N, C-alpha and C positions, 0 to 999 in steps of 0.2 A: 583633857579636851573632850573626850567622849562623855565624861560625867556631866560636863556643862551642857552638851547637846541633850542628854537624857533629862536633865533638870529643866531645860528650856521647853522640851516637848511636853513634859508633865505639867508645867506651868501653863502652857498654851491650852492644853486639854482642860485643865481646871477652869481657866477663864472662860473658855467656850461653853462648858457645861453650866457655869454660873450665869452667863448671859442668857443661855437658853432657858434656865429656870426663871429668870426675871421676866422674859418675854411670856412664858406660860402663865406666870402669876399675874402680870399686868393685863393681859387680854382674857384672863379667866378661862383658858383653853381646856383645863382639866374638867371643869364642870360642863362646858359645851360638849366635850367628847362624851362625857357620861350621859348627858341628856340625849345624844344621838344613839347611844347604845341601849337606852332604856327599853324600847320596843322589843329588841332582840332578847334582852335579858328576861323580859316578861314572858315571851313565848317559851323560852327554855324553862322558866319556873312553872308556868301553867302546865306544860307537858309533864313535868315531874310530878306535879300535884295530881294530875289526872291518873298517872300510873299508880301513885300511892293510894288514891281513892279506889281504883279498880282492884288493887291488891287487897285492901281492907274489906271490900265487898265480897271477894272470893273466900276470904277466911271466915266470914260469918255464916 
């Protein structure tokens, strides 16, 4: 009886995750989230590039 409950819970979790992945795919939510994060990622990249450039100028 307990094994049946465990299997049922695992099946429900699998179905829920599958449906969630279909919603993400259908509405293209992964690319929308990536486009919203792009300005933040660019700031982080530019800050690192400025540090690398400053370090290379100090070594010369």
